[in-house]
C-alpha positions in Angstrom: 0.0 0.0 0.0 2.8 2.4 0.9 4.4 1.8 -2.6 1.0 2.5 -4.3 0.5 5.7 -2.4 4.1 6.8 -3.1 3.7 6.0 -6.8 0.4 7.9 -6.9 2.1 10.9 -5.4 5.0 10.7 -7.8 2.7 10.5 -10.8 0.7 13.4 -9.5 3.8 15.5 -9.1 5.0 14.6 -12.6 1.6 15.5 -14.0 1.7 18.9 -12.2 5.2 19.5 -13.6 4.1 18.5 -17.0 1.2 21.0 -17.0 3.5 23.7 -15.8 6.1 22.9 -18.5 3.4 22.8 -21.2 2.4 26.4 -20.2 6.0 27.5 -20.8 7.5 28.5 -24.1 7.5 25.4 -26.4 11.1 25.6 -27.4 12.4 26.1 -23.8 10.5 23.4 -21.9 9.1 20.2 -23.4 7.1 17.3 -22.0 6.8 14.2 -24.0 5.5 10.6 -23.5 8.0 7.7 -23.1 7.7 5.1 -25.9 9.0 1.6 -26.4 12.3 1.9 -28.1 12.3 2.4 -31.9 8.5 2.4 -31.9 5.6 4.9 -31.4 4.0 2.7 -28.7 3.5 4.9 -25.6 4.4 3.5 -22.2 1.4 4.2 -19.9 2.1 6.4 -16.8 5.6 7.2 -18.0 6.9 10.6 -19.2 9.9 12.8 -19.7 10.7 16.5 -19.8 13.5 18.6 -21.2 14.5 22.2 -20.5 16.6 24.1 -23.0 18.8 27.1 -22.1 21.4 29.2 -23.9 24.1 26.9 -22.6 22.7 23.4 -22.6 19.8 21.1 -21.6 18.5 19.5 -18.5 16.2 16.4 -18.6 14.4 13.9 -16.5 12.6 10.7 -17.5 10.1 8.7 -15.4 10.0 5.0 -16.5 7.5 2.3 -15.6 7.1 -1.3 -16.7 10.8 -2.1 -16.6 12.0 -5.6 -15.8 12.6 -5.5 -12.1 15.8 -6.1 -10.2 18.0 -5.1 -13.1 20.6 -2.4 -13.7 19.9 0.4 -16.2 21.6 3.2 -17.9 20.1 6.2 -19.8 21.8 7.8 -22.8 21.6 11.2 -24.5 21.4 10.8 -28.3 22.0 14.3 -29.8 21.2 15.1 -33.4 22.9 18.5 -33.8 21.7 18.8 -37.4 18.2 17.2 -37.7 18.2 18.2 -41.4 20.8 15.5 -41.9 18.4 12.8 -40.7 16.4 10.6 -43.1 12.6 10.7 -42.5 13.1 12.1 -39.0 15.9 11.4 -36.6 16.1 7.9 -35.2 18.0 4.6 -34.8 18.6 4.2 -38.6 20.5 7.5 -38.6 22.6 6.4 -35.6 23.4 3.0 -37.1 24.3 4.6 -40.5 26.9 6.8 -38.8 29.0 4.0 -37.4 30.8 0.9 -38.8 32.9 0.4 -41.9 30.3 1.9 -44.2 29.6 5.0 -42.0 28.0 7.9 -43.9 30.2 10.7 -42.3 27.4 11.5 -39.8 25.4 14.2 -41.7 23.2 14.7 -38.6 26.3 15.4 -36.5 25.2 12.8 -33.9 26.7 12.5 -30.4 25.9 9.8 -27.8 26.5 10.5 -24.2 26.0 8.8 -20.8 23.2 10.5 -18.8 22.6 8.4 -15.7 22.3 4.8 -14.4 21.2 2.8 -11.3 19.6 -0.3 -10.0 15.8 -0.7 -10.4 13.9 -2.8 -7.9 11.2 -5.4 -8.4 8.5 -2.7 -9.0 10.1 -1.7 -12.4 9.7 2.0 -11.7 12.6 4.4 -12.1 13.5 8.0 -12.5 16.7 9.5 -14.1 17.8 13.0 -14.6 20.9 15.0 -15.6 22.1 18.0 -17.6 24.3 18.3 -20.7 26.3 21.5 -21.5 26.9 22.7 -25.0 30.5 21.8 -26.1 30.9 19.1 -23.3 32.1 15.8 -24.7 33.3 14.4 -21.4 30.4 11.8 -21.1 30.6 10.4 -24.6 30.9 6.6 -25.0 34.6 5.8 -24.4 36.6 3.8 -27.0 36.1 0.1 -26.4 32.7 0.5 -24.9 30.6 -0.4 -28.0 30.3 1.0 -31.5 28.9 4.4 -30.6 32.2 5.6 -29.2 32.7 6.9 -32.7 29.8 9.4 -32.1 31.3 12.0 -29.7 30.1 15.2 -31.3 29.1 17.5 -28.4 25.8 19.4 -28.2 26.3 22.5 -30.4 23.0 24.5 -30.0 20.5 23.4 -27.3 17.7 25.2 -29.0 18.0 23.5 -32.4 19.1 20.0 -31.6 16.9 16.9 -31.8 17.5 15.1 -28.5 16.5 11.6 -27.5 16.8 9.8 -24.2 17.3 6.0 -24.3 16.8 3.7 -21.4 19.0 0.6 -21.6 18.6 -2.7 -19.7 21.9 -4.3 -18.4 20.2 -7.2 -16.7 20.4 -8.6 -13.1 23.3 -7.5 -11.0 26.4 -9.6 -11.8 29.2 -10.2 -9.3 32.0 -7.6 -9.8 30.1 -5.9 -12.6 27.6 -3.5 -10.9 29.6 -0.3 -11.5 30.0 -1.1 -15.2 26.4 -2.1 -15.5 25.2 1.3 -14.3 27.9 3.5 -16.0 28.8 2.0 -19.3 27.1 1.0 -22.6 28.3 -2.6 -22.6 28.5 -3.3 -18.8 27.3 -6.8 -18.1 26.4 -7.4 -21.7 28.9 -10.3 -22.2 26.7 -12.6 -20.2 23.3 -10.8 -20.6 21.6 -9.6 -23.8 21.5 -5.9 -23.0 18.7 -4.1 -24.8 17.4 -0.6 -25.3 13.8 -0.7 -23.9 12.4 2.9 -23.8 13.0 6.3 -25.3 11.8 9.9 -25.1 12.1 12.1 -28.1 12.4 15.9 -28.0 12.2 17.6 -31.4 13.4 21.2 -31.6 
C-alpha cells in the first residue's frame, strides 16, 4: 500500500510538472511521452521533460514497466543537425553513422552517458541530468561499443533533436555492478543488453 501511495504521489507530481512545463515556451520546456524503443507505442504512466537554455539542456525521465531487479543506464542521443536525418531522426541514422560503411554522420550525432542505477522489483525508475553545450566528457569511451565513434558535443541546445534512451543491463552480476550502471556494454557479455524505452524531444 505504501508503494502504491508513493507511486500515486510521484505520478501526481509529474503531471503537475508536465502541466507547468506545457504552459511555458514550447522551445524552452518540453514534456513528451515515453515510448517503447524504436516504436511509437506509448508506455502508460511514463513521461519525460526537457529544459533548453542558452548553454545546454536538463532532462528527466520517469520510466515504468521495466524488468525488475535489473541495472539500467540512460543515454543522451543528440542530433545536432536534424536536417541530416532521413525521414526524421532515429535509430537508422545512428546506425548509419557507425561501422565500416559510415555515412560521415550528416546529422552530427553525439551519444553521451546520462545516468544509471539499479531498479527494484517494481520496475519504476527516475533518471535526470544536464548536458552542456560543447561538453564531450560523457561520450561513450573507446572500447565500450560502436557508438564511441559518435562523440560530437551538443552545439546548440535550442535547435538539436534530443533523444533519451533507457538501456537494460540485466540482473546484478558479481563484480560488474559499477560497469552495469555506468557504461554502454557493462554486463552485456553474459546478458543480452537491450534498449527498452525512449523519449524524443524535437526542436
